C-alpha atoms as a printed R data frame, in Angstrom:
    type eleno elety resid chain resno       x       y       z
1   ATOM     1    CA   UNK     A     1  41.203  13.929  -1.507
2   ATOM     2    CA   UNK     A     2  42.285  11.253   0.570
3   ATOM     3    CA   UNK     A     3  39.596   8.495   1.811
4   ATOM     4    CA   UNK     A     4  39.042   8.485   5.876
5   ATOM     5    CA   UNK     A     5  36.713   6.416   7.305
6   ATOM     6    CA   UNK     A     6  33.498   8.123   8.410
7   ATOM     7    CA   UNK     A     7  34.297  10.948   5.541
8   ATOM     8    CA   UNK     A     8  31.272  12.014   3.499
9   ATOM     9    CA   UNK     A     9  32.818  12.881   0.223
10  ATOM    10    CA   UNK     A    10  31.663  16.384  -1.517
11  ATOM    11    CA   UNK     A    11  30.416  14.867  -4.234
12  ATOM    12    CA   UNK     A    12  29.372  10.791  -4.099
13  ATOM    13    CA   UNK     A    13  28.852  10.250  -7.536
14  ATOM    14    CA   UNK     A    14  32.281  10.961  -8.165
15  ATOM    15    CA   UNK     A    15  33.314   7.471  -6.593
16  ATOM    16    CA   UNK     A    16  30.716   5.289  -8.010
17  ATOM    17    CA   UNK     A    17  30.491   4.626 -11.899
18  ATOM    18    CA   UNK     A    18  26.937   4.223 -11.617
19  ATOM    19    CA   UNK     A    19  26.451   7.173  -9.377
20  ATOM    20    CA   UNK     A    20  28.245   9.000 -12.421
21  ATOM    21    CA   UNK     A    21  26.246   7.533 -14.826
22  ATOM    22    CA   UNK     A    22  22.828   8.072 -13.156
23  ATOM    23    CA   UNK     A    23  24.081  11.600 -12.565
24  ATOM    24    CA   UNK     A    24  23.934  12.580 -15.895
25  ATOM    25    CA   UNK     A    25  19.799  12.255 -15.510
26  ATOM    26    CA   UNK     A    26  19.507  13.842 -12.396
27  ATOM    27    CA   UNK     A    27  19.257  10.916  -9.802
28  ATOM    28    CA   UNK     A    28  21.986  10.889  -7.328
29  ATOM    29    CA   UNK     A    29  23.591   8.139  -5.460
30  ATOM    30    CA   UNK     A    30  22.807   7.963  -1.383
31  ATOM    31    CA   UNK     A    31  25.612   7.382   0.321
32  ATOM    32    CA   UNK     A    32  23.820   7.083   3.558
33  ATOM    33    CA   UNK     A    33  21.948   3.768   2.061
34  ATOM    34    CA   UNK     A    34  21.853   0.648   4.279
35  ATOM    35    CA   UNK     A    35  23.479  -2.265   2.383
36  ATOM    36    CA   UNK     A    36  22.786  -5.636   3.826
37  ATOM    37    CA   UNK     A    37  25.418  -8.622   2.523
38  ATOM    38    CA   UNK     A    38  24.131 -11.834   3.193
39  ATOM    39    CA   UNK     A    39  27.415 -14.226   2.907
40  ATOM    40    CA   UNK     A    40  27.039 -17.582   1.402
41  ATOM    41    CA   UNK     A    41  25.090 -16.330  -2.052
42  ATOM    42    CA   UNK     A    42  26.161 -12.809  -2.023
43  ATOM    43    CA   UNK     A    43  22.848 -10.898  -2.007
44  ATOM    44    CA   UNK     A    44  22.880  -7.407  -1.258
45  ATOM    45    CA   UNK     A    45  20.047  -5.378  -0.444
46  ATOM    46    CA   UNK     A    46  19.165  -1.828  -0.378
47  ATOM    47    CA   UNK     A    47  17.331  -0.659   2.553
48  ATOM    48    CA   UNK     A    48  16.265   3.119   2.262
49  ATOM    49    CA   UNK     A    49  13.884   5.849   2.657
50  ATOM    50    CA   UNK     A    50  11.909   4.655  -0.718
51  ATOM    51    CA   UNK     A    51  11.792   1.017   0.358
52  ATOM    52    CA   UNK     A    52  11.302   1.192   4.032
53  ATOM    53    CA   UNK     A    53   9.141   3.381   6.502
54  ATOM    54    CA   UNK     A    54  12.142   2.430   9.084
55  ATOM    55    CA   UNK     A    55  15.411   1.794   7.396
56  ATOM    56    CA   UNK     A    56  17.354   1.889  10.407
57  ATOM    57    CA   UNK     A    57  14.798  -1.061  12.361
58  ATOM    58    CA   UNK     A    58  14.839  -2.659   9.467
59  ATOM    59    CA   UNK     A    59  18.554  -2.969   9.035
60  ATOM    60    CA   UNK     A    60  18.833  -3.890  12.841
61  ATOM    61    CA   UNK     A    61  15.929  -6.688  12.102
62  ATOM    62    CA   UNK     A    62  17.600  -8.295   9.380
63  ATOM    63    CA   UNK     A    63  21.540  -8.073  10.434
64  ATOM    64    CA   UNK     A    64  20.734  -9.055  14.088
65  ATOM    65    CA   UNK     A    65  17.599 -10.702  14.698
66  ATOM    66    CA   UNK     A    66  16.063 -12.210  11.290
67  ATOM    67    CA   UNK     A    67  17.503 -12.317   8.025
68  ATOM    68    CA   UNK     A    68  14.699 -12.353   4.934
69  ATOM    69    CA   UNK     A    69  15.648 -16.053   4.417
70  ATOM    70    CA   UNK     A    70  14.747 -16.763   7.928
71  ATOM    71    CA   UNK     A    71  11.827 -14.586   7.835
72  ATOM    72    CA   UNK     A    72  10.756 -15.963   4.752
73  ATOM    73    CA   UNK     A    73  11.310 -19.807   6.400
74  ATOM    74    CA   UNK     A    74   9.087 -19.002   9.217
75  ATOM    75    CA   UNK     A    75   6.048 -17.206   7.153
76  ATOM    76    CA   UNK     A    76   6.640 -20.434   4.761
77  ATOM    77    CA   UNK     A    77   5.940 -22.818   7.672
78  ATOM    78    CA   UNK     A    78   3.213 -20.890   9.408
79  ATOM    79    CA   UNK     A    79   1.376 -20.474   5.534
80  ATOM    80    CA   UNK     A    80   1.617 -24.477   5.024
81  ATOM    81    CA   UNK     A    81   0.063 -24.932   8.865
82  ATOM    82    CA   UNK     A    82  -2.708 -22.705   7.634
83  ATOM    83    CA   UNK     A    83  -3.252 -24.367   4.072
84  ATOM    84    CA   UNK     A    84  -3.934 -27.959   5.979
85  ATOM    85    CA   UNK     A    85  -6.227 -26.153   8.497
86  ATOM    86    CA   UNK     A    86  -8.168 -24.383   5.944
87  ATOM    87    CA   UNK     A    87  -8.653 -27.292   3.421
88  ATOM    88    CA   UNK     A    88 -10.024 -29.181   6.419
89  ATOM    89    CA   UNK     A    89 -12.883 -26.458   6.906
90  ATOM    90    CA   UNK     A    90 -13.346 -26.441   3.141
91  ATOM    91    CA   UNK     A    91 -13.895 -28.968   0.528
92  ATOM    92    CA   UNK     A    92 -10.691 -28.978  -1.496
93  ATOM    93    CA   UNK     A    93 -12.762 -30.104  -4.486
94  ATOM    94    CA   UNK     A    94 -14.435 -26.740  -4.063
95  ATOM    95    CA   UNK     A    95 -11.694 -24.844  -5.226
96  ATOM    96    CA   UNK     A    96 -11.451 -22.838  -8.316
97  ATOM    97    CA   UNK     A    97  -8.324 -24.319 -10.749
98  ATOM    98    CA   UNK     A    98  -6.874 -20.725 -10.057
99  ATOM    99    CA   UNK     A    99  -6.609 -21.217  -5.978
100 ATOM   100    CA   UNK     A   100  -5.873 -24.804  -6.652
101 ATOM   101    CA   UNK     A   101  -2.886 -23.844  -8.987
102 ATOM   102    CA   UNK     A   102  -1.599 -21.560  -6.108
103 ATOM   103    CA   UNK     A   103  -1.606 -24.178  -3.437
104 ATOM   104    CA   UNK     A   104  -0.063 -26.898  -5.315
105 ATOM   105    CA   UNK     A   105   2.916 -24.059  -6.459
106 ATOM   106    CA   UNK     A   106   3.144 -23.136  -3.085
107 ATOM   107    CA   UNK     A   107   3.197 -26.734  -1.648
108 ATOM   108    CA   UNK     A   108   5.844 -27.655  -4.123
109 ATOM   109    CA   UNK     A   109   8.278 -24.548  -3.577
110 ATOM   110    CA   UNK     A   110   7.856 -25.314   0.147
111 ATOM   111    CA   UNK     A   111   8.521 -28.952  -0.265
112 ATOM   112    CA   UNK     A   112  11.842 -28.367  -2.618
113 ATOM   113    CA   UNK     A   113  13.290 -25.753  -0.480
114 ATOM   114    CA   UNK     A   114  12.736 -27.866   2.635
115 ATOM   115    CA   UNK     A   115  14.358 -30.763   0.733
116 ATOM   116    CA   UNK     A   116  17.321 -28.452  -0.481
117 ATOM   117    CA   UNK     A   117  17.700 -27.931   3.329
118 ATOM   118    CA   UNK     A   118  17.847 -31.537   3.709
119 ATOM   119    CA   UNK     A   119  14.737 -32.153   5.457
120 ATOM   120    CA   UNK     A   120  11.717 -34.274   4.503
121 ATOM   121    CA   UNK     A   121   8.284 -32.933   4.292
122 ATOM   122    CA   UNK     A   122   5.667 -35.636   5.077
123 ATOM   123    CA   UNK     A   123   2.651 -35.606   2.917
124 ATOM   124    CA   UNK     A   124  -0.511 -33.845   4.765
125 ATOM   125    CA   UNK     A   125  -4.184 -34.451   4.305
126 ATOM   126    CA   UNK     A   126  -3.597 -31.238   2.032
127 ATOM   127    CA   UNK     A   127  -1.405 -32.908  -0.483
128 ATOM   128    CA   UNK     A   128  -3.356 -36.118  -0.839
129 ATOM   129    CA   UNK     A   129  -6.562 -33.885  -1.236
130 ATOM   130    CA   UNK     A   130  -4.715 -32.253  -4.228
131 ATOM   131    CA   UNK     A   131  -3.157 -35.138  -5.552
132 ATOM   132    CA   UNK     A   132  -6.570 -37.025  -5.527
133 ATOM   133    CA   UNK     A   133  -8.331 -34.328  -7.470
134 ATOM   134    CA   UNK     A   134  -5.369 -34.067 -10.087
135 ATOM   135    CA   UNK     A   135  -5.925 -38.136 -10.336
136 ATOM   136    CA   UNK     A   136  -9.721 -37.982 -10.925
137 ATOM   137    CA   UNK     A   137  -9.206 -35.165 -13.719
138 ATOM   138    CA   UNK     A   138  -7.467 -37.882 -15.752
139 ATOM   139    CA   UNK     A   139 -10.607 -39.979 -15.620
140 ATOM   140    CA   UNK     A   140 -12.137 -38.398 -18.881
141 ATOM   141    CA   UNK     A   141  -8.929 -37.080 -21.005
142 ATOM   142    CA   UNK     A   142  -6.469 -39.757 -20.011
143 ATOM   143    CA   UNK     A   143  -8.525 -43.244 -18.661
144 ATOM   144    CA   UNK     A   144  -5.525 -45.458 -18.962
145 ATOM   145    CA   UNK     A   145  -3.573 -43.689 -16.749
146 ATOM   146    CA   UNK     A   146  -6.534 -42.825 -14.489
147 ATOM   147    CA   UNK     A   147  -6.923 -46.503 -14.040
148 ATOM   148    CA   UNK     A   148  -3.490 -47.440 -13.532
149 ATOM   149    CA   UNK     A   149  -3.051 -44.738 -10.745
150 ATOM   150    CA   UNK     A   150  -5.919 -46.147  -8.938
151 ATOM   151    CA   UNK     A   151  -4.659 -49.277  -9.061
152 ATOM   152    CA   UNK     A   152  -1.184 -48.338  -7.370
153 ATOM   153    CA   UNK     A   153  -3.213 -46.762  -4.658
154 ATOM   154    CA   UNK     A   154  -5.754 -49.671  -4.151
155 ATOM   155    CA   UNK     A   155  -2.730 -52.190  -3.806
156 ATOM   156    CA   UNK     A   156  -0.250 -49.489  -1.948
157 ATOM   157    CA   UNK     A   157  -3.898 -49.354   0.706
158 ATOM   158    CA   UNK     A   158  -4.447 -53.008   0.786
159 ATOM   159    CA   UNK     A   159  -0.613 -53.593   1.518
160 ATOM   160    CA   UNK     A   160  -0.408 -51.159   4.099
161 ATOM   161    CA   UNK     A   161  -3.865 -52.218   5.834
162 ATOM   162    CA   UNK     A   162  -2.462 -55.804   6.152
163 ATOM   163    CA   UNK     A   163   0.823 -54.910   7.300
């Protein structure tokens, strides 16, 4: 059977080794699955009825408007702002350890992604509040490091206030 553009094959599994393997267990390869390939690092995303309520709309959004990377970037930018705003309304010292860990993990990820993109992330009050809390936690278990960090912060602040 010759391969002609736009032609549906009688047995799509015959052309795909994974399809042939999966068909042994009753799975069928779906040739109508939409595949989005993002160049650079090749990332293939399969968009179909099993993981999207509207695959054609999602394909259009990802291919023509906002890639998943662009969507995640904008969500991360907005979340970074919202975290700072939320912590201005709440005392960061009252966060539970799991909440602090989640914020620190997100802020670290955001900072590293921004640096990879060649940008710089200026520290915010949120970053400082989390740093101060971490330094406070050193007071009991590691008083020498605690005093050293406090001294460095004091020297920095005095120098900055003089300049």
